[in-house]
C-alpha positions as CSV (number, residue, x, y, z in Angstrom):
1,X,0.0,0.0,0.0
2,X,1.5,3.4,-1.0
3,X,0.9,6.4,1.1
4,X,-0.1,9.7,-0.5
5,X,-1.3,13.0,1.0
6,X,-1.4,11.4,4.4
7,X,0.4,14.3,6.2
8,X,-0.2,17.0,3.6
9,X,-2.3,19.7,5.2
10,X,-3.3,21.2,1.8
11,X,-5.8,18.4,1.3
12,X,-8.9,17.9,3.5
13,X,-8.5,14.1,3.5
14,X,-6.0,11.3,4.2
15,X,-5.3,9.2,1.2
16,X,-3.6,5.9,0.4
17,X,-3.4,4.0,-2.9
18,X,-4.6,0.4,-3.1
19,X,-5.1,-1.7,-6.3
20,X,-5.0,1.4,-8.5
21,X,-7.6,3.2,-6.5
22,X,-7.0,6.3,-4.4
23,X,-8.8,5.6,-1.1
24,X,-9.7,9.0,0.5
25,X,-10.9,9.4,4.1
26,X,-12.7,12.5,5.2
27,X,-13.0,12.9,8.9
28,X,-16.3,13.6,10.6
29,X,-14.6,16.5,12.3
30,X,-13.7,18.3,9.0
31,X,-14.9,21.9,8.8
32,X,-17.3,22.6,5.8
33,X,-15.1,25.5,4.6
34,X,-12.3,23.1,3.9
35,X,-14.5,21.4,1.3
36,X,-13.9,23.9,-1.5
37,X,-14.9,24.0,-5.2
38,X,-12.0,22.6,-7.2
39,X,-11.2,20.9,-10.5
40,X,-8.8,18.1,-11.5
41,X,-6.5,17.5,-14.5
42,X,-7.9,14.0,-15.2
43,X,-11.3,12.3,-15.5
44,X,-12.2,10.2,-12.5
45,X,-14.8,7.9,-11.1
46,X,-15.7,8.3,-7.4
47,X,-17.7,5.9,-5.3
48,X,-18.3,5.7,-1.6
49,X,-17.1,2.7,0.5
50,X,-20.2,1.9,2.6
51,X,-23.3,3.9,3.2
52,X,-23.1,7.7,3.6
53,X,-25.3,10.8,3.5
54,X,-22.4,12.9,2.2
55,X,-23.0,14.4,-1.3
56,X,-21.0,15.6,-4.3
57,X,-21.9,18.6,-6.5
58,X,-20.6,19.2,-10.0
59,X,-20.6,22.7,-11.6
60,X,-24.1,23.7,-12.7
61,X,-25.7,20.6,-11.3
62,X,-27.7,19.8,-8.1
63,X,-25.9,17.8,-5.4
64,X,-25.9,14.0,-5.8
65,X,-25.6,11.3,-3.1
66,X,-22.2,9.7,-2.9
67,X,-24.0,6.3,-2.6
68,X,-24.0,6.2,-6.4
69,X,-21.0,6.0,-8.6
70,X,-20.1,9.5,-9.9
71,X,-18.1,10.3,-13.1
72,X,-16.3,13.6,-13.0
73,X,-14.9,14.9,-16.3
74,X,-11.5,16.6,-16.1
75,X,-11.5,20.4,-15.5
76,X,-15.0,20.2,-14.1
77,X,-15.5,22.2,-10.9
78,X,-16.9,20.1,-8.1
79,X,-17.1,19.9,-4.3
80,X,-17.9,17.4,-1.6
81,X,-20.8,18.4,0.8
82,X,-20.4,17.2,4.3
83,X,-22.8,14.7,5.8
84,X,-22.6,12.9,9.2
85,X,-19.8,10.6,10.2
86,X,-16.6,9.7,8.3
87,X,-16.6,9.5,4.5
88,X,-14.4,7.0,2.7
89,X,-14.4,7.1,-1.1
90,X,-12.5,5.2,-3.8
91,X,-11.3,7.4,-6.7
92,X,-10.2,5.9,-10.0
93,X,-8.1,8.4,-12.1
94,X,-8.7,7.7,-15.8
């Protein structure tokens, strides 16, 4: 298992890489203002590990539950919306 962003305070999550997926863990203690609009340089697929009421919102769209698999095209602004408890997601960079 390769560690990435685990101690980097510029990201609002801890991350490790497993089987080609970036596993990201967002703490239940995270402040909502840390979950900012941003965009990425590659397409990606995001899905929650387990049940959650956290959401994701893409530019010009209504928020969607992270209980479904979400495709995010590169350079598309998006943000995570805090729910209750911890959030764990698998991210596949395409």
